[in-house]
N, C-alpha and C positions, 0 to 999 in steps of 0.2 A: 439518536437523530430521526426526526420524522421525515422519510424522503417523500418528495412529491410524486405524483403519478407520472409514470413514464408513458409516453404517447408517441412520440416521433423519433425515428432513428435514422441518422444519415451514415450510410457507408461510402466512404470516400475513395476506396481502392477496389480492384477487381478481387472478389472472394467467390469461393464456392457457392453455387446457388443454394445450397442446403442452409446457409446462414440467413439469406433472406426468407426462405421457407419457414424456418424454426421461429424467426421473430414475428412473422405474420401469424402463424398458428398460436402464438402467444398473445395475440390481440394488439400487436404494435403495428403502427404505420411506418412503412420503410421506403426511404429514398437512396437509390444506388446511383451515385455520380462520381465514377473514377476519373482521375485526371484532372482535378479541379485546380485552377490557378489560385495563388495566394488570395487574390481579390474576390475570386468567386467563392472561395471557402469562407471568407470573412462574412459574405452575404447569406450563403446558405445556412450558416450554423446558427444563426440568430433565434431561431424558432425551434431548435432541435433539443431534445432532452437526453439523447445518446449520441455518440460519435464513435464509429468503428473504423479503425485504420490498420495498415500493416506497418511497413517501415518507411514508404516515401512520403507520406503527408507529415508535415512539421506542425504539431500542435503546441504553438508558441503561446506565450503570456497575452500577445495580441489577439490571437484567435480565442483563447479563453474568456478574454475580457468582451469581445464581441458576442460570446455565446451567453445569451441573457437567461436561458432556461436549462442550460447544460447541467447534468447530474452525474454522468460516467463518461469516461474515455474508454472504449475497449480496444486493447491491442491484440490482434490476431496473431500471436506469436510470443516470443519470450522477452526480448529487449524492449526497454521504453526509452531508448536514447533520443528518439524523436518526439518525446512528449515532455513538456516543461513540468515535471513532477510538482516542483515547489510552488509554482504558480496555481497549479491545479488544487493543490492541498489548501494554499492560501484563500481560494475562493470556495472550498468545500466541495470540489469536484473529485469524485472517486477516479482513480486509474486502476484498471484491472488488466491482466494479461492471461495468455493461456500457456504456462511454463512447460507443460508436457506435450503440447500439440505437435511441435516440429522436432523433438529430441532425436527420434530415430532417424529422420531424414538427414539432420545435420550430422549426426555421429557417422551415418554410412557415407556422406560425401567426405568427411575427414578421412576416414578409411581408404576411400577411393584415391584421395589426393596423396596419402602416404605411399600407396601402390605406385601411383604416376611417378612420384619422385624417384622411388627405388628403381623403376624399370624404364623411365623416360617415355612412357606410352603416347603421350600427346605429341612430342617432338617426332617420334617415330612414325605415327600415323600421318602427321602432316608432311614428312619427308616422302613416304609412299605416294601421297596424293600429287607430289611434285615429279612422280615418276622415277624416284631414286630406289636403290636397294642396298643401304648402307648399314650392314649388320654391325661392323666394328665400331662405328661411331657411337651407337647407343648401348654399349656395354653397361649393364646395371648391377645392382647388388641384391642378395637375398636379404629378406626381412628376418628369418630364423636367426636367433642369437644376438640380434640387435637390440639396444636399449632405447625404449621410447619414454619421454619425459611428457607427462600430462600436467598442464598447469591449469588448475581448476577442476575440482573432482565432484561437480554436480551431476545432474542427470546425464548430460552429454558427455563429459568427460569421462565417467564410468562406463558409459556404453562403448566408447571409442577403446578404453582400456581392455575391456573383456573380450571384444571382437579382435584386436591385434594380438592378444595373447594366443589366440588360436593359430597365429602365424608363427608363433615361437617366439615372439618378442618379449623382453623383460621390460615391465612397466614400473617406473619410478614416478613420483609426482608431488605436488605441493598444493595445499588448500588451507587457508587460514581458519576455515570453520569446521570442515570435516575433520574428525580426529583420525590419528593413525590406526587405532583399532578398527574404526569403520571402514577405512580404505583397504585394510588388510583382508577383510571379507571379500574383497572383488578384486584381489591380487595386485593391488599397487602399494609399494613401499614407500611411505612419505619421508621426504629428507628436506632440510633447509635448502633454499635456492642456491646458496653458495657452493653446496655440495652436488647440486644437480648438474650445473653447467658444464664441469669437466666429464662427466659420466656418460652423457646421452649421445646417441647418434642421430636421433630425431626428436623435435620438440613440437608439440601441439598446444595452442592455447585455448583455453574454454572459460574464461572469466568475463565478467560484465566489465564495461569500460568506465572505470573510476579514476579519481586522481592518483590512486595507489597502484593502479594497473596500467596506466598510460605510459607508453614507453618501457613496458616491462623487459622487452629484449631491446637492448641499445648497444652502443659501441663498446661499453664497458663488459656487459654480459657476453656479447659475441666474442670478445677477446678471451674470456675464460672458457670457452666451449672448445671442444675438439675440432681441429681443423677438418672442414667438409661438412659440418653439421647441417641437417636439413630442417627447415622450418614450415610448419603449416599453421595458417591463421583463418579459420572458418567461423571465428567468433565475431569480434568487433574491430574495425579499423581503427589504429592508433595504438593498439596493445603492443604491436611490433613497430618500433621507430623505423619508418620506412627509408629514411636517408641512411640511417645506420645499415639496415638490411642491404641496400644497394651497394654501400662500400664493401660490407662483408662478402657480397656475391662477387664484386669485381676483384677483391683480393684473394678470392678462394677460401677465405675463412669459413664461409657459408657455401655449401655445395649446391644448394638448390632451395627454392621456397615455392610453396602451393599457397595461393591466396585467393579467398572467395570474397574478401572485404578489403576496403581501402579507406584511409583516412579522408581524403577529399570527396570520396563518392558517397552519394546517397542511394536509397532504394531505387531511384529512377534514373540516375545519371552516373555515367562512367568516370573514373578519375581523370583528372585533367593533365596530370604529370604522367607520361607514358613510359618513363624510364624503366620502371620495374616491370610493366606488362610486357614490354618488347624485349627484356632480357632473355637470353636463350635458355637459361637454368631456371626460369620462373614458369610455374603453371599457374594461369589465372581463370577465374570464372566471374560472371557478373551477378554475384551475391545470390547464388543458388541453393543455399543451405537448407531452406524451407520450401524450395520449389519441386515438390512432388505433388502428384495428385492426392496421395494418401495425407500428406501433411496439411495442405491446403484444406482439404475436406475436414481433417480433424480440427484445425484451429478455428475454421469458420463455424463449425458445429458447436465446438466448446465455448466460444465467445458468445455465440447467440444464446446458448442455454444459460450461461451465466447472467446475462442481461434479462432474460425471461424471467429466471429465478429471482432477480433483483426486483423486478417489476411487479411480480406477484407476491414477494414478501417471503419466499421460501428460503432464502439464504443468500449468502455472498461467497464466492470462491474467487481465487486468483488476484485478491486486492493487493495493490503494491503500496497504497499511502493511506489506508484506513482499516489496519487490522482490526482496531477496537470496534469498528462498526460491524465487522463480520459476527461478532458476538451478539450485536443487537438484534439479529435475526432469530436468535435461538429463544424459543417460547419461555424457557426458564430464566433467561437473563433479562429480557425485555423489562420487567417491572423493576428490576434492580438499577437499571440505567436510567429509568423514569425517576426512581427514588434519588439517585445520586445527583442528576441534573436539578431536581426539586430542591434538595438540600443546599446545593451550590447556590441557587437563587435566594433562598430563605437567609442563608448566612451572609451573602452579599448585601442583602436589603438591610438586614437587622445590624451588620457592621458598618453599613454605609461606606464602604470602600472596596475597590476591585484589586489594588495593588497589594503586595505583601506575600507571606508565605501561608499556604493553606496546607493543613495535615489531614489526609484521608486516612482513616483506620478502619480496616475491615475486621470484624469479629466473628468467629465461628468457622469451623472447618469447611462448610459448603462455600465460603467466599474465599478460599485460599488463593485461588488463581484469578479473583476478580478485579484486582488492581488495575490491571491493563486495560480494562474497559471502563471502570468506574472513574478512574482519574480523569480522563478527557471529558466525561460526563459531568463530573463536578465542574471543571474548567468551563464547559459550555453553559453550564447553569450560572455561574459566577459572571459570566460575560453577557448573559442575555440581556437584552434591552440597550445595550450600548450603542455605539455608533456603527458597528460592523452590520453589514446587511443580514447576514445569517451566520450564526455560530453552529457548527455541526461537530460531530464526533471526528470528522476528517480533519478540520482545521483548528479545532479547540486548543490543542497543545501549542501550535505555533503562535496563534493569536494571543494566548495567555502569556507566553514568554515576552511577546513583543509590548504587552500591556503592563508588564512589570509584576506579573502574577506567577509565582512558583508553587505548584501543586505536587506534593509528594505523598507516597502511600506506605503505610506499614500495615502488618497483619498480626493477628493473635488467634490462635486456634479456640480460644476460650471465649464464649459469648455470654452475657448476662441472662438470667431468666426474666421473662418467660420465652425468650427468642434463641436459646442455645441451639436447638435443632435447625433453625432456618438462617440465623445470622443478623448482624447489626452493622450498619455503617455510621461512623461518627467523623463529623467534619469540623475542623476547628481553624479559626483564624488566629495564627500565631501571635503572641504579644498582646492579646486582647482577651476579654472573658467571653467572647462570642464562640458558641459550640452548638451544634445542632446533631441530633442523633435520630436515626429512623430505621425502619425495617420493612419488610413486605409481608403482608397477611393476605393469603390467597394469592391474588394477582394484583393487589393495590398497595402503592407505596404510603406509608403512614409515618407521621412524625411521633417520636417517643419522648424527645427531651429537648429544650431550647434554654440555653444560657442556665444550666442548673435546675431549671423547673422541669419537672416529669409530668406526664400525660398518663393517669391510671388507665384511661381508655384512649390508645393511640388516635390521633387526629389525621384523616385522610388528606394526602397532597395531591389533589388533582383538581382541574378545572379552576373557576373563580375562588379564590380563597382571601379571607380577611383576617390578619393576624394583628391582635393588639395587647398591650400590657396595661393593666390597671390596677387600682387598690382592690385587695381581695374582698373588703367590706362593702364596696361600692357597686351595685348593681345596675346603676343607671345607663352605663354604656350599652348593655344588652337590651335595655328597653328602648333607648334612643335608636339603636339599630334596628330593632324590630319595626319601630315607626316608619324609619326610612324606607325600609324594604317595602312596606304596606303602601306608602305613597308611590313608590316606583313600580309597583306591581311586580316586585320580585319576591322571591322565597328563600327562607333560611333552610337550607338542605341538612346540615349538620351542625352541632355546637359541641366542642371540647374545650375544657378547662384544665389547666395545670395545677401542680401542687403550689403552695404558698412559698415565695422567697421574699424575705425582707418586707413582708406585709403586702406583696404584690403577686398576682398571678397573671398568666398568659392565657389567651383565648384564641382559638382557630375555629373560623366560622366559614363552613361551605356555603356558598351562594349559588342561585340559579343564574345570576348575571351580574356583572360588576356594577358597583355604585358608582355613579357619576361624581358625586360630591361628598367627601367625608368631613366637611366643615362643622357640622353639628356634632359629630363625634370626637373631634380633637381635643375640645376642652374637658372631656370627661376620662381621658387617657393619658398615660405616660408616653406611649408611643404606639404608633399604628401605621401599617402598610397593607396594601392590597395587591395581590399577585394573581397571575392566571398560569397555573401550572398544568 
């Protein structure tokens, strides 16, 4: 994907001043406008290339549609619940976050919440402010020897586990991605959820909010827990079913809860239902997980650096919806992405169809891991010139699926000579004779083969290119082309012809500028098409 130049950045929430300073030092114009209403945001976003948010700004499909120039949404923090990632992907807008920026702050708050539950510190402090001295009422428990269940063993979950182990807690946990061997290295025994519920004294959740995690703690799971279990949620509102939690607190099945997030609350507004907040055994905070000077500085600094790196072409980090694009910034992969896109365009034009199944085959050890970024590049090439405003590596896979185009990838370590040391990409339109093969020479994408016809000298695939098939014995097409270029003041930059197949050969001609009319050429060729690659 050829990204446009990033020029203007809107910061819609309060961030550490270092964020603005880094962006400006990177040559970007910055507007800081925290607290925008929805209508104000829709107006302000129209001419912005980048938007930086925390958790309060809702980046909806409507906002994205209004953003005519937007290329990237940067979330200064971890979760992207407030960003419509699918709508952004469809429009080709990158979404990036700073997954490590607030990990320590969120983990420390969680540990503090566990201590508050164990010793009822907030309630005791409030009692003192009321002039009371009630030592018996606030009898607590030691953490030493208690079992803590950590649900979600990513960066924050593991930081919580290691810190609470220092208090003598036994840590068990669950994560569908982290393997038991890995979690064992930081002292967490992984168990199925059904075995976790009856074993734990405390539960802390550290998962994203997904359909599979919504209501992870509910009436059914609370019933399986030890009576008096303590629950902490500093992750996302909705992971704990708040109605079930209230019922468990009222019955005594849950002994206490510490909540930094709520289902109905946003980053800027409190929960409307106060029953949980007002319960005497609930410790609640107004979403303070990332609210430390260090975390805000770190997140602001990281998202600014990521956007500056993107603007200057140095690389991409923290990408949520365009992992393939991250590879596009590596010098060694850029020409291969250009090749894959060009092969997709040539195949689509030669095959005269966008729908169907396309097989991408990478040949050669250097391309062993290349399928992840070459597949969307081929799809982008196939869809180029269609009805979409812009097809990019961000949205190519989604748009291809919607267009009825299925692109799959296979790999073989063996590549044909003379390209065995560099690699070869072969793209085929299944159920048809159409197939194109290319490689990279130096940093230039070149065509090796088209529909079984081989080019002894590979043909460059860049800029204005004319491709035609004609009788091998008839040189009139080239002569006519030369005459047309002369009349138009254009130049023939390169000419490559293929081997003969069934008495015909393919020609690939590099032009200084596209020809406006191919009418004189068409009677002299079997087929002809002009591309700008």
